[in-house]
Phi, psi and omega in degrees: 000137183260120177283139185290333181246142168207178185239147183225137177266141175272132186249335186240174184267009191290343183247015176292148002275353180299311177229146183236164176300138180097348176289144176251133186236142175261124190236147181257117177273329178106168180262357181256096180303141180080358177246136179294153175295156174285132182230162169216159181303135178105342178286146175264131187241166169247126179227155173281136178296130184295339184262347184210085187302341178281350182265130177256141180246147173250111185216167177267127174286109189270315185202150180261126177249164182307328183255009177149199184257140172265124180252134180243157171263149170286328182245089180291336180293340180287357185072035183294149173261123179213197182301339179297332182267317187244359179085202186287147165256144179287156181303325182285350177270349173277113184276323189191162173250144183284126179272314187197148169268119186253351175211138000286154184296321174226150175260142177266000000 
């Protein structure tokens, strides 16, 4: 059985200041197995890296193009890997959308 909710830890600085390394996210995979979650531009998503499907990326869905989603990093200065490096990701490579950052409770 595939659970519609799961958690993801942020490992890199590519989404700062929105998300920081060590943040934990609750993400929504959806109730429809085999179908990507419904998205709109501006949402933060979890996607499979096109060159390494075992690696998950946390990125912002910037825009929908005819062949898939363009994913951006919020912090380009961090040398982030996003669609500028690997191009558009197909809808089936988008695993989930981020619902909430649940840890840490407060930032110092």
